[in-house]
C-alpha positions in Angstrom: 38.3 -56.1 -92.4 34.8 -54.9 -93.2 33.7 -55.5 -89.6 36.8 -53.6 -88.3 36.1 -50.7 -90.7 32.5 -50.4 -89.5 33.6 -50.4 -85.9 36.2 -47.7 -86.6 33.6 -45.5 -88.3 31.2 -46.0 -85.4 33.9 -45.0 -82.9 34.7 -41.9 -85.1 31.1 -40.9 -85.1 30.8 -41.4 -81.4 34.0 -39.4 -80.7 32.6 -36.5 -82.8 29.3 -36.6 -80.8 31.3 -36.6 -77.5 33.5 -33.7 -78.7 30.4 -31.7 -79.8 28.7 -32.3 -76.5 31.8 -31.1 -74.6 32.2 -28.0 -76.7 28.5 -27.3 -76.2 28.9 -27.5 -72.5 31.8 -25.1 -72.5 29.6 -22.5 -74.2 27.7 -22.2 -71.0 30.8 -20.5 -69.5 31.3 -18.0 -72.4 31.3 -17.5 -76.1 35.0 -18.0 -76.4 35.9 -21.2 -78.3 37.9 -23.4 -75.9 39.7 -26.7 -76.2 37.5 -29.2 -74.5 40.6 -31.2 -73.3 41.3 -28.4 -70.8 37.8 -28.5 -69.2 37.4 -30.3 -65.9 34.2 -31.0 -64.0 33.8 -32.1 -60.4 30.8 -32.2 -58.0 28.6 -34.1 -55.7 25.0 -34.6 -54.5 24.3 -34.5 -50.8 21.2 -35.3 -48.8 20.8 -34.5 -45.2 18.4 -35.1 -42.3 18.1 -32.7 -39.4 16.2 -33.2 -36.2 16.7 -32.7 -32.4 15.1 -30.6 -29.7 15.3 -27.2 -28.1 14.1 -25.6 -24.9 13.1 -22.0 -24.1 13.0 -21.6 -20.3 11.6 -18.7 -18.2 14.2 -16.0 -17.7 15.7 -12.7 -18.9 15.0 -12.3 -22.6 16.7 -9.6 -24.7 14.5 -7.6 -27.1 17.4 -7.1 -29.4 20.5 -9.3 -29.3 24.0 -8.1 -29.9 24.2 -9.9 -33.3 21.1 -8.1 -34.5 18.5 -10.7 -33.9 15.5 -10.7 -31.7 14.7 -12.9 -28.7 11.3 -14.2 -27.6 10.5 -16.7 -25.0 7.7 -18.9 -23.7 8.5 -21.6 -21.2 8.3 -24.6 -23.4 10.2 -27.6 -24.8 10.0 -28.4 -28.5 11.5 -30.4 -31.2 13.5 -28.9 -34.0 11.5 -29.2 -37.2 12.5 -32.4 -39.0 13.9 -31.7 -42.4 15.4 -33.5 -45.3 17.6 -31.2 -47.3 19.8 -31.4 -50.3 22.8 -29.7 -51.9 24.1 -30.3 -55.4 27.4 -28.9 -56.7 28.8 -28.9 -60.3 32.1 -27.1 -60.7 33.6 -26.3 -64.2 37.2 -25.2 -64.5 39.0 -24.3 -67.7 42.7 -23.2 -67.7 44.5 -21.9 -70.8 48.2 -21.6 -71.1 48.8 -18.4 -73.1 51.1 -17.9 -76.0 53.0 -15.1 -77.6 54.1 -12.2 -75.4 52.2 -13.8 -72.5 53.9 -17.2 -72.8 54.5 -18.5 -69.3 51.2 -17.2 -68.1 47.7 -18.6 -67.9 44.1 -17.5 -67.8 41.5 -19.6 -66.0 37.7 -19.5 -65.7 35.7 -21.3 -63.0 32.0 -21.5 -62.3 30.0 -23.6 -59.8 26.4 -24.5 -59.9 25.4 -25.2 -56.3 22.5 -25.6 -53.9 19.0 -25.1 -55.3 17.3 -22.8 -57.7 20.0 -23.2 -60.4 22.2 -20.6 -58.7 25.7 -20.1 -60.1 27.4 -19.8 -56.7 31.2 -19.5 -56.9 32.5 -17.9 -60.0 35.9 -16.4 -61.0 38.5 -15.5 -63.6 42.2 -15.8 -62.7 45.4 -14.7 -64.3 49.0 -15.5 -63.3 52.3 -17.1 -64.2 52.3 -20.9 -64.8 54.7 -21.4 -61.9 51.9 -20.2 -59.6 53.9 -17.6 -57.7 50.8 -15.4 -57.7 47.2 -15.2 -58.9 45.3 -12.1 -59.9 41.6 -12.8 -59.4 38.1 -11.3 -59.8 35.6 -13.7 -58.2 32.3 -14.2 -56.4 32.1 -16.2 -53.2 35.5 -17.8 -53.4 37.6 -18.0 -50.1 40.1 -15.1 -50.4 41.6 -12.5 -48.1 41.1 -13.3 -44.4 38.6 -16.0 -45.3 41.6 -18.3 -45.9 42.1 -18.3 -42.1 38.4 -18.7 -41.2 38.7 -22.3 -40.1 41.8 -22.8 -38.1 40.2 -25.3 -35.8 40.0 -28.9 -37.2 36.6 -30.3 -37.7 34.9 -33.3 -39.3 32.5 -32.4 -42.1 31.3 -29.0 -41.1 32.3 -26.3 -38.7 29.9 -25.7 -35.8 28.5 -22.4 -37.2 27.4 -24.2 -40.4 25.7 -27.4 -39.1 22.2 -25.8 -39.0 23.0 -22.3 -40.2 22.3 -19.1 -38.4 19.6 -20.5 -36.1 21.7 -20.7 -32.9 23.3 -17.3 -33.4 26.8 -18.7 -33.9 28.9 -16.3 -36.1 31.8 -16.7 -38.5 34.7 -14.4 -39.1 33.6 -11.3 -41.0 35.3 -11.3 -44.4 35.4 -9.6 -47.8 34.7 -12.6 -50.0 31.7 -14.7 -48.7 28.8 -14.4 -51.1 30.1 -11.2 -52.8 32.1 -10.0 -55.7 35.7 -9.1 -54.9 39.1 -8.9 -56.5 42.7 -9.0 -55.4 46.0 -11.0 -55.4 46.7 -14.4 -53.9 50.2 -15.8 -53.2 50.2 -19.6 -52.8 53.7 -19.8 -51.3 55.0 -17.1 -49.0 57.5 -18.6 -46.5 55.7 -21.9 -46.9 52.2 -20.4 -46.3 49.4 -18.7 -48.2 49.0 -14.9 -48.3 45.8 -13.5 -49.7 44.5 -10.0 -50.2 40.9 -9.2 -51.2 38.8 -6.1 -51.7 35.0 -6.0 -52.1 33.9 -2.6 -53.4 30.2 -3.2 -52.7 28.9 -5.9 -50.2 25.5 -5.6 -51.9 27.0 -7.1 -55.1 26.2 -10.8 -54.5 26.5 -13.9 -56.6 23.5 -12.9 -58.7 24.9 -9.5 -59.8 25.5 -9.5 -63.5 28.0 -7.7 -65.8 25.3 -5.4 -67.2 23.2 -4.6 -64.2 21.2 -1.4 -65.0 20.4 -0.9 -61.3 24.0 0.1 -60.8 23.3 3.3 -62.7 19.7 3.8 -61.5 20.7 3.5 -57.9 23.9 5.5 -58.2 26.1 2.5 -57.7 23.6 0.6 -55.5 24.1 3.1 -52.7 20.5 2.8 -51.8 21.0 -0.8 -50.5 24.8 -0.8 -50.2 25.9 -1.8 -46.8 29.7 -1.3 -47.1 32.9 -1.9 -48.8 35.5 -4.3 -47.3 39.2 -5.1 -47.6 40.9 -8.0 -45.9 44.2 -9.9 -45.7 44.9 -13.4 -44.5 48.0 -15.5 -44.0 48.1 -19.2 -43.1 50.9 -21.6 -42.9 50.0 -25.3 -42.3 53.4 -26.8 -42.6 55.6 -25.4 -39.8 58.0 -28.0 -38.4 60.2 -26.3 -35.8 61.9 -29.6 -35.1 58.6 -31.1 -33.8 57.4 -34.6 -34.8 54.2 -33.1 -36.2 53.4 -29.8 -38.0 52.0 -26.5 -36.7 49.2 -24.7 -38.4 49.2 -20.9 -37.8 46.9 -18.3 -39.2 46.2 -14.6 -38.9 43.5 -12.5 -40.6 42.3 -8.9 -40.6 39.3 -7.3 -42.2 38.2 -3.6 -42.3 35.0 -2.2 -43.8 33.8 1.2 -44.7 30.1 2.2 -44.3 28.7 4.5 -47.0 25.7 5.8 -45.1 25.1 8.2 -42.2 25.2 7.0 -38.6 26.8 3.7 -39.6 29.7 2.0 -37.7 32.5 0.5 -39.8 32.9 -3.2 -39.3 36.2 -4.8 -38.4 37.4 -8.4 -37.7 40.6 -9.8 -36.3 41.2 -13.5 -36.0 44.2 -15.7 -35.2 44.7 -19.3 -34.3 47.1 -22.2 -33.8 46.8 -25.9 -34.6 49.0 -29.0 -34.4 48.9 -32.2 -36.3 50.7 -35.4 -35.4 49.7 -38.7 -36.9 46.0 -39.3 -36.7 45.4 -36.5 -34.2 44.8 -32.8 -34.9 44.1 -30.1 -32.4 43.5 -26.3 -32.7 42.4 -23.1 -31.0 41.1 -20.0 -32.6 40.0 -16.6 -31.4 38.3 -13.8 -33.4 36.4 -10.6 -32.7 33.8 -9.1 -35.0 33.2 -5.4 -34.4 29.9 -3.9 -35.7 28.8 -6.8 -37.8 25.4 -5.2 -38.4 26.8 -1.7 -38.7 24.1 -0.2 -36.4 24.7 3.2 -34.9 25.1 1.9 -31.4 27.8 -0.6 -32.4 28.0 -4.2 -31.2 30.7 -6.9 -31.0 30.9 -10.7 -31.0 34.0 -12.4 -29.5 34.4 -16.1 -30.2 36.8 -18.7 -28.8 36.9 -22.1 -30.5 38.7 -25.3 -29.4 38.7 -28.4 -31.6 40.1 -32.0 -31.9 39.9 -34.6 -34.6 41.1 -38.2 -34.5 41.4 -40.5 -37.5 40.5 -43.8 -35.8 40.9 -45.8 -39.0 41.5 -44.9 -42.7 37.7 -44.7 -43.0 36.5 -43.4 -39.6 37.2 -39.9 -38.2 35.9 -38.5 -34.9 35.8 -34.9 -33.9 34.8 -32.7 -30.9 34.8 -28.9 -30.5 33.8 -26.3 -27.9 32.7 -22.8 -28.8 32.2 -19.9 -26.5 30.7 -16.7 -27.9 30.5 -13.4 -26.0 28.4 -10.5 -27.1 28.4 -6.8 -26.2 26.1 -4.0 -27.3 26.9 -0.3 -26.7 29.9 -1.5 -24.7 27.7 -3.5 -22.3 28.5 -7.2 -22.1 25.7 -9.5 -22.6 25.1 -11.7 -19.5 24.2 -14.8 -21.5 27.2 -16.1 -23.6 26.4 -18.7 -26.2 28.1 -22.1 -25.6 28.2 -24.8 -28.2 29.5 -28.4 -27.8 29.9 -30.2 -31.1 30.5 -34.0 -31.6 30.9 -35.5 -35.0 31.9 -38.7 -36.8 32.4 -39.6 -40.5 32.8 -42.8 -42.5 34.7 -42.3 -45.8 33.9 -44.8 -48.5 36.1 -43.1 -51.2 33.6 -41.5 -53.6 31.0 -41.3 -50.8 31.0 -40.2 -47.2 28.5 -40.3 -44.3 28.8 -37.6 -41.6 26.9 -37.4 -38.3 26.8 -34.2 -36.2 25.4 -33.7 -32.7 25.4 -30.4 -30.9 24.5 -29.0 -27.4 24.0 -25.3 -27.6 23.2 -23.1 -24.5 21.7 -19.6 -24.6 21.2 -19.7 -28.4 20.9 -16.3 -29.9 21.9 -14.8 -26.6 18.6 -15.8 -25.0 19.0 -17.0 -21.4 17.8 -20.6 -21.1 17.3 -21.2 -24.8 19.0 -24.5 -25.4 19.2 -26.5 -28.6 20.3 -30.0 -29.4 20.4 -30.5 -33.2 21.2 -33.8 -34.8 22.3 -33.9 -38.5 23.1 -36.8 -40.8 24.6 -36.2 -44.2 25.3 -38.6 -47.1 27.4 -37.2 -50.0 28.3 -39.0 -53.2 30.7 -37.5 -55.7 30.1 -37.4 -59.4 
């Protein structure tokens, strides 16, 4: 009995220590006292290796490309700089079911520590009914509005534009939620699909903007650096049957911006796509057009057409291939050198860990004639 009593006391002390540690961790998210049983944490650590080659051949080289970059050339063949990179994600979510007059509603806080430099990346506060008919949100860098329709083409691991970042000049759908503070309303189930509306009052308010930023007053609302405000709407339904053996995936998104400086061009983006899933196979096609992505006086556009296919060969192995064609115009003149990207990928899923391999063949990168890239990327991710 004495031994049992000692063990029980030891377990009680240990439980108190664990409870204190959990309560201390929730203090990072705010000064409100929360029940630690509602706090969830998820995350991963990922290491990647990038290599490959690129070629810049003699030919016509644009001084300024439609997407705002610059092109230079010297007839040469080179290797893409070898790099070992990392990404770390820790996501904390705490949901409270409210009482009293607001019984049947909830309030939720979320914060994600991601990448390097101890940056709190995605953050948000939500409010809505517990039956999830709608969500009112104020967030930073969470996919809302037309961003819920950004990836309508199936892919393995990463979409083509994200494999090595902005280097090749491949663009994404312009939205109102990536990397900025925005607010709006999100409907999880409208005719079986997701409907999301988002508004970003200041695209210069990024993930590092605080709740007491004195610069907002000193710079008259950050108009010195403010690029624009944006509003967007997106609808996606991934479970359309129509009597088919598989399911259809349909999406439509629209974004409109407003420039707050002279001689600027308001940005706009329209995207739509269609996918189909049957057993281990998924296919999709998506088209979008970004108007005035850099808001320069002359105006410029990027029009992108994506095709994609994935195949789950086994429960662990998935293969994927996609083709991207990107056309640019500047001052209503079509660029003669479209960007073409072929993307091949494979993943091996081990449950809490996954390995992904990507290989791309990119022609006329950054709208430079003859500038070709062939990046190779290997990623190893392990969940916490």
